[in-house]
C-alpha positions in Angstrom: -31.9 62.3 -8.1 -28.9 65.1 -7.7 -29.4 65.1 -3.9 -29.6 61.3 -3.7 -26.6 60.7 -5.7 -24.2 63.0 -3.4 -26.2 61.5 -0.3 -24.8 58.0 -1.2 -21.2 59.6 -2.0 -21.3 61.1 1.4 -22.3 58.0 3.2 -19.6 56.1 1.5 -17.1 58.9 2.3 -18.1 58.7 5.8 -17.9 54.8 5.9 -14.2 55.1 4.6 -13.4 57.8 7.2 -14.7 55.5 10.0 -13.0 52.6 8.7 -9.7 54.6 8.7 -10.2 55.5 12.4 -10.9 51.8 13.3 -7.9 50.4 11.6 -5.3 52.7 13.5 -6.4 51.4 16.9 -3.8 48.9 18.1 -5.1 45.3 18.7 -3.3 42.4 20.1 -4.3 39.8 17.6 -2.9 37.0 19.8 -5.0 37.9 22.8 -8.0 37.8 20.4 -7.0 34.4 19.1 -6.9 35.7 15.6 -4.0 34.0 13.4 -1.1 36.3 12.2 0.5 35.6 9.0 4.4 34.9 9.3 6.7 37.2 7.6 8.4 35.5 4.7 11.7 37.0 3.8 13.1 36.4 0.3 16.2 37.6 -1.8 14.5 37.7 -5.1 15.8 41.2 -5.7 19.4 40.4 -4.5 18.4 41.8 -0.9 16.3 40.6 2.0 12.9 41.8 1.7 9.2 40.8 3.1 7.4 38.7 0.3 4.3 40.9 0.7 6.3 44.0 -0.3 8.2 42.8 -3.3 6.7 44.4 -6.6 7.3 41.0 -8.3 5.5 37.7 -9.0 7.3 35.5 -6.5 6.2 32.2 -4.9 8.4 31.1 -2.0 8.4 27.8 -0.5 10.2 27.1 3.0 11.7 23.9 4.1 8.6 23.3 6.2 6.4 23.8 3.3 8.7 21.1 1.2 8.4 18.7 4.2 4.6 18.9 4.8 3.7 18.5 1.0 6.1 15.7 0.6 8.1 17.3 -2.4 10.3 14.5 -3.3 12.1 16.1 -6.5 12.5 19.2 -8.5 9.5 18.1 -10.8 7.1 17.8 -8.0 7.2 21.5 -7.5 5.0 22.2 -10.5 2.1 20.7 -8.6 2.3 23.7 -6.3 3.7 26.6 -8.5 1.0 28.1 -10.9 2.3 28.6 -14.5 5.4 26.6 -13.8 6.0 23.6 -16.1 9.1 21.2 -15.1 9.7 18.0 -17.0 12.5 15.8 -18.4 14.3 16.5 -21.4 13.4 13.2 -22.8 17.1 11.9 -23.4 19.6 10.0 -21.2 20.6 11.1 -17.7 18.2 11.4 -15.1 18.9 15.0 -14.4 18.3 16.4 -17.9 15.2 18.7 -17.8 13.5 21.8 -19.4 11.6 24.4 -17.3 9.1 27.0 -18.7 7.2 29.6 -16.9 3.8 30.8 -18.4 4.4 28.5 -21.4 7.9 30.4 -22.4 11.2 28.8 -22.0 14.5 30.7 -20.8 14.3 30.1 -17.0 17.4 30.9 -14.9 18.3 28.6 -12.4 20.5 29.6 -9.1 21.7 27.7 -6.1 22.9 30.3 -3.5 23.3 32.9 -6.1 25.4 30.8 -8.3 24.0 30.3 -11.8 23.3 26.7 -13.0 23.8 26.7 -16.9 22.5 24.3 -19.4 19.5 21.6 -19.1 21.8 18.8 -18.3 21.3 19.3 -14.6 18.1 20.9 -14.4 16.4 18.4 -12.4 19.4 17.8 -9.9 18.3 17.0 -6.4 19.2 20.0 -3.9 19.2 18.7 -0.3 19.1 20.7 2.8 17.0 23.6 1.5 16.2 26.6 3.3 13.5 27.8 0.7 12.8 27.9 -3.0 12.0 31.1 -4.9 10.3 31.3 -8.3 10.1 34.6 -10.1 7.5 34.9 -12.9 8.2 37.4 -15.8 11.6 38.6 -17.3 14.2 39.0 -14.7 17.2 40.2 -16.7 18.0 43.1 -14.4 18.7 40.9 -11.4 19.4 37.5 -13.2 21.1 38.1 -16.6 19.9 37.8 -20.0 18.7 34.1 -19.8 15.9 35.0 -17.4 13.7 35.6 -20.3 10.5 34.0 -18.7 11.6 33.9 -15.0 14.1 32.5 -12.4 14.3 29.6 -10.0 16.5 30.2 -7.0 17.5 27.5 -4.5 18.7 28.7 -1.0 20.4 26.2 1.1 20.5 26.1 4.9 23.5 27.9 6.1 26.0 27.1 8.9 24.4 27.4 12.6 25.9 29.0 15.3 25.5 26.0 17.7 27.0 22.6 17.2 24.2 20.0 16.0 23.9 16.8 13.8 20.9 15.4 12.0 20.0 12.5 9.9 16.9 11.7 7.8 16.1 8.5 6.2 13.2 7.5 4.0 12.2 4.2 2.7 9.4 3.5 -0.1 8.5 1.5 -3.0 10.9 0.3 -5.7 13.5 -0.1 -3.1 13.8 3.4 -2.4 16.5 4.4 0.3 17.3 8.1 1.1 19.7 9.1 3.6 20.6 12.6 4.3 22.9 13.6 7.1 24.4 17.0 8.0 26.6 18.5 10.9 27.1 22.0 11.9 30.4 22.8 13.5 31.1 26.4 14.6 34.9 27.0 14.7 34.5 30.4 16.5 32.0 33.1 17.0 32.7 34.3 13.4 33.5 31.2 11.7 30.9 28.5 11.0 31.0 25.4 9.1 28.5 22.8 7.7 29.0 19.4 6.1 26.2 17.9 4.3 26.1 14.2 2.8 23.2 12.5 1.1 22.4 9.3 -0.8 19.2 8.9 -2.9 18.6 5.6 -4.3 15.3 4.0 -6.1 14.7 1.3 -8.6 13.2 2.0 -12.1 9.4 1.8 -12.4 9.1 1.7 -16.3 10.2 -1.8 -17.5 11.9 -2.0 -21.1 10.3 -4.3 -23.7 13.6 -5.1 -25.2 16.5 -5.2 -22.6 16.4 -6.1 -19.1 16.4 -2.7 -17.5 14.0 -0.4 -16.0 13.8 3.3 -16.4 13.1 6.2 -14.2 15.7 5.1 -11.4 17.5 7.2 -9.2 21.4 6.8 -7.9 22.3 10.2 -6.7 25.2 11.0 -4.2 25.5 14.6 -2.8 28.3 16.1 -0.8 28.6 19.8 0.3 30.8 21.5 2.5 30.2 25.3 3.6 32.7 27.7 5.3 31.0 31.1 6.6 32.8 34.1 8.0 31.0 36.9 9.2 33.1 39.5 11.3 30.4 41.8 11.6 26.5 42.5 10.7 27.2 44.0 7.5 29.6 41.5 6.0 29.3 37.8 5.2 31.5 35.7 3.0 30.4 32.0 2.3 32.6 29.4 0.7 30.8 26.5 -0.8 32.2 23.0 -2.2 30.0 20.7 -3.7 30.0 17.3 -5.3 26.8 15.9 -7.2 27.2 12.6 -8.9 24.3 10.9 -10.7 24.4 7.2 -11.9 21.0 7.0 -13.0 19.9 5.3 -16.5 17.2 6.5 -18.9 14.4 8.8 -17.9 10.8 7.0 -17.6 9.6 8.1 -20.9 6.5 6.5 -22.2 5.1 6.6 -25.8 1.5 7.5 -25.7 0.3 7.2 -29.3 1.3 6.1 -32.6 0.1 8.6 -35.1 -0.4 6.8 -38.6 -0.5 8.9 -41.9 1.3 11.7 -40.0 3.0 14.1 -42.7 6.7 14.0 -41.8 9.1 16.5 -43.3 11.3 15.1 -46.3 14.5 15.7 -44.4 13.7 14.0 -41.2 12.5 10.3 -42.3 13.1 8.1 -45.2 11.5 9.7 -48.2 10.8 6.2 -50.1 7.9 5.5 -47.8 6.5 9.0 -47.0 7.7 9.3 -43.5 5.9 8.1 -40.2 5.2 4.6 -38.5 4.6 3.3 -42.3 8.2 3.3 -43.0 8.9 0.8 -40.0 5.8 -1.4 -40.9 6.7 -1.6 -44.7 10.2 -2.8 -43.6 8.8 -5.5 -41.5 9.1 -3.9 -38.0 5.6 -3.6 -36.4 5.1 -0.2 -35.1 1.6 0.1 -33.7 -0.6 1.3 -30.7 -0.9 -2.3 -29.7 2.6 -2.9 -29.3 4.2 0.2 -28.1 1.6 2.7 -27.1 0.9 3.2 -23.2 -2.4 2.2 -22.2 -3.4 0.6 -25.6 -5.1 -2.7 -25.8 
């Protein structure tokens, strides 16, 4: 038994040694037809690093990833990002939202390293993106005290060295009409500029039962100008001026269920009827599943 045990250990050690020998032999993977992983550079720790070498739980989506997966708005990101929940705040204004990571609120949001505070514009459309980085876990060292559960960083496309102009249009249901245009204008070898304009429109898709209005519409106008100065490889200054106007109405919130006989705290409902839907029904205002709950018959 003793000899057999050490015999197996020796075979494992020999196999590991052989594996090390073989791994140091250079092989041209392209000549062999083997797919090579493209290097993904992120700035999750305030400096450019290879994603595979960053000791932080990071998910990075490039502009190509967003295009291929038809990401239409910020809320669509949660379909691709594990442990990330993005939803509307439940009030007026189409851009109000709440982010949670791993079930914990307190997510810092940044656009080109500029903090976006509050929840009023949490779901704002950010056009012409280079990539999106999502960091999980407390990030107070790099992103401040509000990054309790993580941080989301939007990195926009910077001015290019060559003159160019692009326009993208999208049409769809509910009269959706999206137009995004941008132009790169280099002023010199060291001074570059970029102008981006976008108009995003769509009708609402949840009709109100009481007023002539549909909720969940989009009416967003975005303007952004960039001026970049890079006198040498070790210094870059970027000046950005942005305008984002949202004229959308209420978010498309739908009541899922009317819970009867639900105990409501004394200070949150009329105490004369005990609280809950019974208060409305006793006052002659019917509040039932059949009338108001989604999917009920």
